[in-house]
N, C-alpha and C positions, 0 to 999 in steps of 0.2 A: 504494500500500500504506500501511497505518497505520504511523506512525513513532514513536508513543509508547504507553506503557502506564501503568497506575495504580500500579505498584510491587509488585503481589502476586507476580508472577514476572518475570524479566528476558526480555523478548521483543524489545526494541529492537535489540540487537546482532545476533542471528541474522536478523531481518527485514532489517536494513540489509545484512548480508552476502549474503543471497539477492538483493536488488536489485542490488548491485554485480556479483555473479556473472552474473546474467542480462544485464546490460549488457555484461559482458566476453565473454559467449558469442558475440556477433555479431562481435567483433574478434579474439579468440583462442579458438576453440571448445574446444580441449582444456583450456586453463587455466580457462576459464569453467565447463565441466562439472565439472571436478575441484573447484573452489571451491564450486560449487552443491551438489554431493553432500555435502561436509562441512558446509555451512551448513544443509542440510535435515536432516541427522542431528542436529545441535545443536538445531535447532528442534523436532524430534520428541521429543528428550529433555526439553526444557523444557515442551512442551505436555502431556506425560503426567501432569504434576503436577496440572493443573486441568481437563483435558478427558477425559471418559470416554465420549464418543459413539463407538461402534464404526465408524460410517460415516465419521466424520471421519478416524480413524486408518487406515481402509482406503484413503481417497483419498490421504492423505499417504504411505502405504506405496507406493501405485501410482506417485506422482510420483518417489519415491526410486528405485524399481525401474526406471522409464523412464529416469532419468538414468544408472543403471548400465548399462542396455542400450545407450544411445548411446555410452557410454565403451567398451563392448565392441565396438561397431561401428566404432571408429576415430575417434570424436568428430566426425562430420560436422556442419556447420552446415546446419540445415533451417529455413527461415523459418516454416513452419507449426508446427513443434514449438516454436520460440521464442515465438510468440504464445500457444500453448497453455500453455506453462510460465509465462508472465507472468500469464495469467488465472487459472490454477489456484493458483499461489502466492499471488496477491492474495486469492483466495477463502479460502484457509486462514488467511491472516494476519488478515483481517477477523473471521472467526469466533473465532479465538483471542483477539483483543483484546476482542471483545464479551463473551466468556465471563467475563472478569475483572470486568465490571460487573454482569451479571445473566444468569441462565439464559434469561429471556424474550427479552433482546436477541439472545443467541446463536441461540435457536430461530427467531427471525424471519429469520435469514440462512441457514437450512438449504437453501433453494432453490439456493444457490450450489454445493451438492454433488451436485445431481441429475445422473444419468448421461447425460441427453439434452442437456446443455450441450456445445457443440462442443469446448471445451477439454478436458473429461474424455474425450470420444470420441477425441480425438487422442492424449491420454496413454495410453489403453488400447490404441490401435492399435499403439503401439510394443511393448507387452507381448503382444499377441495374435499377433505374428509367431511362427511355429513355431520358426524358428531365425534369428537375426540374425548374419551373418558380417561380419567386417571387409571393407569394400569399398575397396581402395586403388587409386589411379590414378597413373600416371607422367606427369609434365609436364616440358616444356622451356620456359625463359623466356629470350629474348634480352636481353642487357644491353650497352648501348653509350652511355656518358655521360662527360662531362668531370668529373674528380674534384673540381675546384674549384667546380662549379656545381650538383652534385646529390648524391643520397644515395650513400654509399660502399658497397662490396661487403659490408663487415663488418656494416653496419646491416641490409642486406637479408638476410644470412645469419641474423642474430639474429631478425629478424621471421619469416622463412620457417621457421625451426626450431620456432617455436610451432605451425606448421601441419602439420609432418611431418618426414621425413628429407630433408635437403638437402645438396647439394654444389655447388661452383662450378668450372667449367672455364675457365681463363684462356686466351684465344686470342691476344691481342695488346695491347701498350701503345704507343700512338703519341703521344708527348708527354705531355699530361695526360689523354688519352682512353683509357679502359679498355674493352676488348671481350671478351665471353665469354658463357657461358650457365649458368643455374642448372638443376640437375636436382632435381626434387622428387617424392617419393612421399608422397601424402596422401589422406585421405578427403574432402577438400573438393572442391566442384564447380568447373568451369572458370569459370562466371559469378562465383562468389564470389571467386576469385583475381583475375579481371580487374577486379572492383570494388575490391578491397583494394589491388592493386598495378597501377594502370593504366599506369605508366611502362614496365612490362615487356611484351614481346611473347610471349604465352602460346600453347602448342600441346600437345595431348594426344599421348602416345606410346603406341602399341599394345604390349601385352605378353601373355604367356600368363597369363590370369586365374587359372586353377586352380593353376598352379605358384607364382604370386605369393602367392596366398592361403595355400597350404601353407607357403611360406617365411616369411610374416608370422606365422603361428601358431607356428611353431617358434622364431622369434626373440623373440616376445612373451611366451611362457609363463614362462621363467625369471626375467625382470625382475619380473613380477608375483608369482611365487612368493617371491622374495627381497625384496619391497618392505617397507621398515621404517617408512614414514611413513603408510601407509594403516591405518585402524582395523581391528582384528582381525576383527570381524563382516563388515565390507564386503569385506575381502580374501577371506575364505572364500566369501562369496556370489559374488564375481566369479570366483574360481577354479573354483567349482562350475559356473558357466555356461560358462566356457571349456572345462572338461573335457567337459561334456555335448555341446557343439557340435563339439568336435574329434573325439570318438569317433564321432559320427554321420557326419562328413565324411571322416575319414582312417583309421579303424580298422574291422576286420571280424573275425569269429570265425576262428580258425585253420583250422577244418575246411573253410572255403570255398575254400581253395587246392587241395582235392582233389576229384575228380569224384564221390565218394560217401563216406558215413560208413562208418567201419571201426573195428574194435576196435584196430587197430594205431596209430591216431591218439591220442596223449596230449594232454590239455588241449584237446579240440576246441572248447570254447566260450570259450577265452581270447582276448581282443581283442588283436590285433597290428596294426601299421601296414599299410595297403594298399600293395602294391608299386607303384613308379613304372612298372615294366614288367609287363605282364600275365603272371601266373604260374599254371600249371596242372600239377599233379604227379600221376603215376601211383603207385599203391600196389603195391609188390612184396612177394611172399610172403616171410615170414621177416625182415621189416624193420619197425622201429617208427619213428614220426615224432613230432616234438615241436617246439614253439617254443623258441628259445634266444636270450637277450639277451647280446650280447658287444660290448664297446666302444661301448655306447650304441645299437646297432642290433639289430634282431631278424633271426634267421635261421631257415630251415626246417632243423632238425637231424634226423639219422637215425643209427641204429646197427643192426647185424645182431644178431638174437636168438641167444642161445646161444654167443656168442663167449667164448672162455676169457679173453682180454684185451679188454674192451670198448673200442671206439673210436667217435669221433663224426665224421660227415661233414656238411658244409654243402651243401645242395642249391640254396638260393636265398637271396638277401639281400632282405629285405622293405622295410626303411627304418628311419630313426631313430625312437626312442621318446622323446618330449620331455615326457610328462606326469609328474606327481608320484605317488609311491607311498609306502606305509608300509613301513618296513624294521625288521628286528630287528638291533639293535647289540649284539654279544656280546663279552665279555672272555674271551679264551682264553689258553692257554699260549704262543701265537704272537703275541699282540698283540690289538688291537681291530679287529673287522671287522663288516661288515653283510651282510645277505641279504634279498632281497625276501620280504616276509611271505607273498605268494601262492605262493612256491616252498618254503615250510616247512610240514611236517606238524605241528610243535609241539615242546614240550619234554617230556622224559621222565626220570624218576629211574632210575638204573641199579641193578639187582640181579643177582646171579650167574646167575639163571635166564635173564636177557635176553641174556647174552653166550655166544658160542661161537667156536671157532677153525676156519677153513677155509683151509688152506694158510698163506700168509703174511698173511692178513687176519684181524682180529678182527671178528666180526659182531654187531650189535645187532638183536635180533628185535623189530620194532615190531608186526607183526600176522602172521597165518598166511601171507599172500602178500607181505610186505614185510620184507626184511632189509637193514639199512643197514650200510655199511662204516664201522668205527670209525676216525676220523681221528687217528692217533698221530703223524704227521709231516706237514709242509706245506712247500711250496717258497717260500712268501712269508711274510715276517715284518714286522709293522708297527713293531717296535721292536728295536734291535740286541741289547738285553739280554734278550729274550724266551727262554723255554725252547724248545729245538729238538726235544724229544721228550717223550712221556708214556708211562706204563705203565698197562695196563688196570686194575690194582687201585686206582689213584688217581683213577679216573673216577667221579664221583658223579652227574652230570646231563649230558644231551646235548640238542642241538638237531638235529632231523632235517631235512636239506636235500636237495632234489632238484635235481640238475644233470645235464644231458646224458642224461636217461633213467635215471639211477642215483640211489640213495639213499645219503646219508652221515650218520653220527652224529658231530657235532662237540662235544667236551667244552667246557664253559664254566664260568666262575665267577660271572658276572653277565650280565643281559640287560635291555634296555630297548627301547622303541619310539621310532623317529625317522621323520621324513618327508624324502624326498630326491628330487632330479631327476638322472637319469643324464647324465653328461657324454659328449661325443661324441669318438671317436677317428677320424681319417680312415681308418686301417687298424687293425683289431683286433690286439691283441698277445697273445702266449702267456703273458707274465708276470702278467697280471691279467685277471680276467673283466670287471669294470666299476669305474669310478671315479665315485662319486656325490657330489652337492653338497647340503649342508644349506641351511636357510633363511638362515643367516648366512654362506654361501659357504665353510663348512668342508668339508674333504675326507673322504670316507668310502670305504673300500676294500672291494670285494667280491672275494675271491680265488677261484681254482679249487681245488676239493677233490680233483680228479684231475689227473694230469699228461698233457699232450699230447706224444706222441712227435714229431708234426709238426702245426703249426697248420692246421686245416681251411681250405681256400681255395675260394671260389666261382668256378668257371671261367667266363670270358666275361662277367662282370658287374663293373662298377666304378662307384661312385657319385661323381659330380663334386661337389666341395665347393661349397656355395652361399655367395654373398656378396651383400650388398645393393648395393654399388657396386664396380666394378672400374676406375674411371676414374682410374688413377694413371700418371703419367709421370715421367721423370727418373730420378735415381739418388740413393740414400743412400750416404754415405761416412763412414768412421770407422776407428779403430784396433781391431784384433782380432789377438791373438797377436803383437803387436809389429809388424804390417804394416798398411798402409792397404788397406782393402777397399772396393770399389765395388759396391753391390747395386742391381740393376734394381728400381725402385720397384714394378712390377707383381707382384713376388714377395713383397713385404712385407705379411703379413697384419696385423701389429700392431707398433707401436713403443712400448714401455712403459718407465717407470722400472725399474731393475734389480729383478728378481723372484728372491727366494731360492727355489730349488726345494724341493718336498717330497721325502722320501727314504724308501725301504723297502729291506729286505734281501731279496735274491732268490737262491735256490739253483738252480744249473744244472750238471748233471753233477758233483754232489758238491762243487762250489766255491761260495763265497759272495761276492756282490758287491753294491754299492749301486746301486739303480735310482732315478734322479732324474726328476722330471716337474714341470711347472707346469700350472695350470688358468687359462684366460682366457676370459671370455665364454661359459661353458658348454662349452668345448673343452679337451681334455686333450692335452698334447704331451709325449712321453716321450723325444725325442731332444734332450737338453740338453747343450751343450758345457760341461764343468766349468770352475770358476773358474780353476784353475791353468794352463789353456791360453789364458787370455784376457789375461794380464798384458802390459803394454807395457813393454819393456825401458827405453825412454827416459823412462817416466813416474815420478813421485815414488813412493817405496815405499809410502806410505800412501794413495795415490790409489785410490778405490773404483770399481767398475764403475758406469758411469752409466746404461746402457740394456740392456734385453733386447729383442732383435729376433726376431720370429717370422717365418720364411720358410715359404711354402707354395706348392706347385704340383705338378701332375701326380700327385696322390695322395700326395705326400711332404711332410714338414715337419721343421723343425729350429729350435731356439732358440739364438741366439748372444748372448753378453754383450759389449757394446761399451764401451770406455772413453769414447769421444766419438762424436757422430753429428751429421751435417748433411745438407742436401739441395742438389742442383744440377740444372739443367735437362738437361744433357748431359755426357758424359764429356770431360774436357780432353784435348788432344792429348798423348799420352804412350804409353809401352810398358806393357802389362799382361800379367800371367800369367793364362791361362784354363784350363790343364790341371791336373786334380787326380787323375789316375789313379795317380801315384806320390807321393801327398801326404805319406806318412810320411817320405820321404827329404828333405823340405824342413825338418824339425825339427832344431834344435840345442839344446844345454843351456847355460843361463846362470844363475848364482846359484841353482843347484838346481832351476830350472824349465825347462820346454821352451818354445821359441819358434820361430816361423818364421824361417828363415835370412834375414838382411837384408843380405847382402853386396851384393845388387843392390837398387836403390831402386824397382824396378817395383811398382806396386800390383797388387792381385788383383781380378779382376772376376767376379761371379756374375750370370749372366743366364739367360734361359729355355733357351739352347742348352747350357749346361754345368751346370745346376742338379742334375741327377740324378748326374752324375759327381762333383760337389762333395759330395753326400750320401754317395755310396759312399766317397769318399776320406776323409771324416771318420768313417766308421763305427767304427773301432777306438777312437775317443776318447769316444764317448757313454757316460755312466753308465747 
């Protein structure tokens, strides 16, 4: 490639960056493609100043789009594409440099842009694929080396992390010899890995390709949505391609879950996740059916027509919804909340002719066949100081929201549009409809506008929580409630620096209480042990909580605040408390706070056998 220019515009730096990125692509494909993408965008911006040839910019745009497509595909290294990128980038650089001297010199190089050149055919072949999905493979690599004579495990972990998601299972340490195996999920081929890391003994591990692909899509969308380093235009182009590919592969119209089209099906064309288990539902007379998003998952909801007190039943759980949506964020007398724009009819000014009274409900007349219940009280409040009721005469404007086959008119004082991704709850809760995440990882609350007498349950279906890796052994231990706890590592979903939970006010049976929750990695956890139950009697008064540990298993989860935390390979020989059925009786009061009775020095163990009884024993303590 040309390395100098005549000073009319600055091309040297982006051309040099392109060369470095293409070299790096062979050694670290993801890093190389990311750097190449940014360098090409910078090069495109600079060449727009002096180059007006539409074919040139078409070819440059194709190269940028091909780079984005490979990033979307998991950044695999493909030698054919590498050679094509080298040749096509060199052609673009030569013409850009020639253009600074004379138009004639640039025109003499136009043959470099011809479509019949193999480099452009290979570039276009990336774009001509109807859909390019991430193709991830699982590999094992045996490791057995003397620490003093070869590369350390940490060095390998750092290098392999550039190729994909990696973990290391330690099997044995004999003197200075370390034995174990690396587990790697990557888009790179086995020959590439064997060439780059010849000291390791590689083998491919079979896996359910479709399930892996779906899990990969779910795990990858939120990090891209909340990416702050990617340029705005590139981010939106990449998100658009993700969304298009994901909808084609994992979503379908709601009506396809029923044997025939029927007027009883609401939102028949709305795209919802394809169920992991085949679902086919019969249409019953006098029942309406609708898709309903709750706790980050879509359900087939139903309600009986003509019921005096409408209720909702869940017939089937379809799956998690992990795409981004536009939301209406509204300021109300109960706090600030959001609603999916697709589930809103719009905003309306209120006049006396629009309102009527029907029993205990005030109704807002939207159209001849639509009457919305005016929301004057709510069970969820996003601020403690929010007003807890409104009077119809003070309502000036409303947002019409559809939930559970019903319409509601929500009074508001301000409204704006935001974009969000719905967080996931392992089990949907009655206190909230959904917790959304903004681009900057802020929390957005979507409340229920009607109250469940009992939370709908889908019988016979339970979705197992997905994890990329579950290779955890040993025990975590630390102080909680003044006692030493030993936690089986397989139950630990995440160990984090202490997280201050979010809090909302929740009304249940005419009483008000605070509901606490934290959000981590797109997941919402609302069983949070409060701070005042986590103090260590022996600790210094000003000692702060050091860690938040998220435990998860068998469809249940809890967040525990630990003063200290460490790990060991196995339980030491000692006596341990394993029963939690009478957990409340273990508390005593000290200095105005409750602690676990410490008259006996026995530690407390939480493992797979007693995890559910531990959850039940702590139940009265959750906020």
